[in-house]
N, C-alpha and C positions, 0 to 999 in steps of 0.2 A: 605708404598704405599697404603695399605688397608685403613688406616685412612684418607689419602689424597683423595681417591676415595669416601669414605663415606661423607667427607666434601663437595666434589664437588656435589655429588647427593643431599645433603641437601640444598646446595646453589641454585641448579637448581629448587628444590622443592619450595623453598620460592619465587624464581623469578617467577615461573609459578603461584603460589598462588597470588602473588601481581598483576600480569597482569589480572588474572581472577577476583580478588577482585575488581579491578577498574570497570570492566564491570558489575559485580553484583551490586555494590553500585550505579552505574549509573541507573540501572534498578529499584532498590529499591526506590530511590529518586523519579523517575517518577511514580512508582506504587502508592506511598503514595500521591504524588501531585495530581494524577488523581482522587483520592477519593474525593478531595475537589473541583473539577471542576464542576460548575453548568452550565447547558445548557443556553446560552444567549438567551434572548427573545427580539427581536428587534421590534420596532414599525412598523406597516404596512407602506409600502413604499408610498411615495407621488407621485411616477411615475412608470409606468410599462416599464422597460428597454427592448429593443429589444434583444432577446436571440437567438443565433444559437446553437442548440443542435447537436453537432458533433458526429457521430457514425461511426468510421472506421470499415470496415467489410472485413476481408480477409478470403475467403473460408468459410464464416459462413452462408451458405444457410439454415442450420437447425434451426437457431435461429433468424436471422435478421428480418424476416417478423413479428414474434411475438413482437420483441423489437420495431420495427418501429411503428407498430400499437398501442402498449401500450404507447409510448411516446407522442402520439397525445392526450391522455386523462389526461390533467393537469387542475387544477383549475385556470390556468393563462389565460389571454385573448388570444384567438386563433390568432388574428392578430399581437400579440406581440412576437411570437416565431415561429421559423421554425425548423423542424426536418430535418437534413441533413445526409443522408446515403452516406458514401464514399465507393463505391463499387469496391473492388479489387479482381479480380478472382472469382467473383460470376457467377453462371450459368445464361445463357440468360433468362430462364424462371423466375428465381428469380428477375432479374432486371426488367423484364416486369411487374411483379406484383407490385414491388416497385414503378415503374413509374405511375401505376394506382392509387396510394395513394396520398393524399394531402401533399406530402413531397417533398423535393429537393433531387435528386439523382446525385451525382458527380462520374462519372466513371473514374478510374485511372488504369494505367498499367505501371509497372516498371520491369526492368530486375531483380532487387533485391528489394523486397518489404520490407518496414518498416512502422510502425505506424506514425512516424514523417514525412516521405515523403508524406503519404496520407493526413495527417492533413495540411501540408504546401500547398499542391496543392489545397485543398478545401478552405483554408483561402484566397489564391490569387483569386480564382474564385468568392468568396462571396463579395469581395470588402470591402467597409467601412460602410455597411448598419446596422451594429449591435453594441450593447453596451457591450454585454457579450458573451463570448465563453464558452460553457459548454461541457465537454468531457465525453462521455460514452464509455464503451466497448460494443462489439456487442451482449453480453449476458445480459446487465444491464437493469433492470426495475426500474423506479422511483416511489416513493410514489406520490400520486396525488398532494400534496402540495409542492413538491420538488422545483419547479421553483419559487414559491411564497416566500419560505423561503430564497432561494438564493438571490432573488431580494431585500428582506428586509435587508439582510446583506450588500449588495452593497449600499443601501440607507443610511446605518449607517456609510459608509465611507470606507469599505474594497474594495480592488482591486483583492483579491484572496481568494477563499473560498473552503474548502474541506467538502463534505458531508459525512454522516455516511454510509459507505459501509458495508452491512451485507449479510449473506448467504441467498440465496433463495432455497438452497437444502441442506439437511443433511441426505441423503439416504444411505450413506455408512460410515463405521468407518473413512476412510480417509477424506471424506467430513466433518465429524464432527470435526476432528483434524484441518483441514484447516480453518473451521469456527471459532474455538477457537483461532487459531493463529491470524486470522484477528482481533478478538475482543481484544486480548491481545495487539496487535500493536496499535489498536485504543486507548486503555487505556494509554499505555506508551507514544506513539509518537504523539498523538493528544490531548487527554484530559490532560495528564501529562504536556506536553510542554506549552499548553495554560494556565494551572493553574499557571505555573511559569512565565508567561508573555512572553513566546517565541512563535514563529510561529508553527502552526500545520504542521506536515509532510504531504506530498502529497502521494496519493496511485496510481494514474495512470488513474483513472476514477471517476465519481461522483464529479468532481472538476470543478470550474468555475473561469474565469479570465476576467479582463477588456479586451475587444476584441483587441484594438489596441496594448496594452502592450503585450498580449499573441502572437499576430501575429509577433511582432518584435522579441520577445525572441525565438520563435520557429525556426526562420531562422538561429539561431546560433547552433541548435542541430545537431550534426554530428554522434552520437552514433547509433548503430543499434537498441538497446533497451534501456529502462530505461530513457526515456525523462523526466519522472516525477522527477527523481533525479536531472537532469540538471536544471529544473525549480525551484525546491526547493532550491538548492544551489545558483542559481542566485538571487532569491528573498531575501534569508537571507543575502547574501553578500551585497545586495543593500538596506537592511533594509525595505523591503516590507513585512508587516505583513500578514500572512496567517491565516484566521479564520477557526475554526472547528465547524460545526453545528451538534451536537449530535442527534438532532431530525429530520434532513433531511435525509431520508432513501433512499439509492440506493442499490438495490438487485443484488447480484453478484453470478454467478454460481461457486461453489467450486469444485475443482478437486476430482475425485471419485476413483482414484487408485494411487498406489505409483509410477508407471512408469511416469505418467503425472506430478505428484508432483515433482519428481526428475528433469525432464527436465525443469520445470518452475523455480525451485529454482536454478538450474545451471545457467540459464540466469540471474536471479536476483543477484546472487553472483558475477558473472562476472562484471555486471554493477556497483555493489557496490565498488569493488576494483578499477575499472577504475576511478570512480569519487573521490575516496579517494586519489589516486595518483595525480590527477589533482588539488585537492583543499587543500591538507595537508599544504603545506607551505604558500599559500595565506591566509588560515584560521588562522594560527598561527600569521602571520603578522597583520591581521585585529584585532585579539584579543588584542594584545599589543599596536598597533598603534591607534586603534579607539574604543577599548572596545566592539567589536562586538561579544558578547557571543553567539548570535543566530547562526551565521555562523560557529563559531568554534565548537559548540555543534553538529550541524548538520553534520559537517565533521567527528567529532569523532564518530558519530553514524555509519558511513560507515566502521569504523575499528572493529565494534562489530561482532563477529562470530555469526551465527544463534543461537537463543535462545535454540533450541532443542539440538544442539551440545554442547552448554555451559552447559546445564543440564546433558547431557550424560557424558562429560569429568569429570565434578565435581563428579558425582555419582560413576563413575568407580574408580577414585583416592580415594574417601572416603571409598568405600567398601574394596579395596585392603589394605588400611592403617589399617582399623579396624581388618582385618584378620591377617595380617602379622607383623605389627609393631605399635600397639597402643601407641600413644605418644602425645606430644603437637601438633605436625603437624597434627595428625588425628583430634584432636579437632578443629583445625583451618579450615580444609577442611569440617568437619561436620557443623560448624557454617556457612560457606559460602553456603553450600548446603541448609541449613535451610532458610537462607535469600532469596535465589533464589526461593524456594518453596513458601515462604510467598508472594513474589512479584507476582508470577503467580496466587496464590489464590486470592489476592486483585484485580487482573486485569480481571479475568474471570467473566462475568455477571452471576448473580445468576440463571438465567433461564436455564443455561447449566448444572446445577447440577442435574442430573437425571441418570437413569439406562443406558441410551445410552452413557453417558459420560464415565462411568466406563468400559463399553465394549470397547470404542474407546481407552482408555488409555492403554489397553493391546497391541495395535499396535504401541505404541511409540518407542520401540526398533527398529522395522523395519524402522520407520521414521528417526531415528538417523542414521541408516546404509545408507539409501538412501541419506540423507543429506551429509554424509561423502563422498559417491561416487560422488555426485555432486561437492563437493569441489575439489576432485582429478581430475575431468574431466573438470575443469573450463576453461582451456586454449582454446582460440578460440571461446568461447561461444558467444561473442559479435560481431563476424565477420559474423555470419550467423543468419538470422531471424529464431528463434525457435518458431513456432506457437503452441499455446494451443487451440486445437479444443474444441468446446462446443456443447452441445446437449440441446434440450428442456427439462426443468425440472419443467414445470408448475405443475405436480401432487404433487411435494414436496414443493411447494411455501408456505412460511410462511404467516400468516395474515399480510397484509401490512397496517401500520398506514397511516393516511393522509386523509384529506377531499377532496371532489370535485366530479368529474364525475365518479370515479371508483365505 
């Protein structure tokens, strides 16, 4: 009986190792590929497409005025883009100031607010006067050449483009960890994918689309959150290539405490599993019937557990094995852990390697714990809109690349 139990435990050990190994190898391939991705340099566009800069703003009175004013300062012809603030539950005085600015203000009111509802309402109001729809979050600031670089990519033939979203604040250890997580994802799922000839993943902001196509696809979004996943899976299933512009900077506020981080990740995880369930079988069929590797890979990505949990689980099993039963299995787990660390090291930009990074690393165990709690509380997270509030972080703003009026 004891021998049978040991064999069962050993079998479960190797089964778990195999599942995690698939996830780790997937990340290692993307990490190595991302190192070979070179930023595309497109020729200056022959025409200035009309761009709608869409900024959904739900109770974001603290940041929206700064963001709206900043968006007006692009090196793109003034008459060829409009800043459109979609005002949901903003204070009357905030709306009054917005209306005094040379922008468009679309006021919305819903019983249950979602970003997708706000965007769809605004898209209907705007009609067909635009060529490109560019989506920002209410805390995003663009580099001065952002619209120009987006337009150049569209002139090169792309219909969907993701900009490089980076941190505009790193004023707490949690914000630093969030910024590092963003850059790791940029390396894996944007640079890595494009280096392999696949579509870039979308982030949710700093992204631009052919206006008519975007308007049509958005009408099919029914999830409370995660509409970027809906778009990403739609594009890959229909073989629409999404480009990634590593030099088109969009500055995003990073969360500054673990409570906010946990709520945000809880929402993201819920969306991830919902879209995995919806697309798993269609993606497998598309792979074998049409050879659609892009769609299959993107769906497989939804099955990945968060990187920080992956690292935590592997670390714990490796340490326990080293202490209690050093064996071949221990070497296997140690090798897996080493591969994961290598993938992360390759993916973190060199500019992050400083004393602040090492201080932030001490907070990783708490981050793992919060992520685990988020996973346990995932039920129902996508039935209610979970809002991440933002604050003005201009004092911590990094130097922003880009030429123009700034």
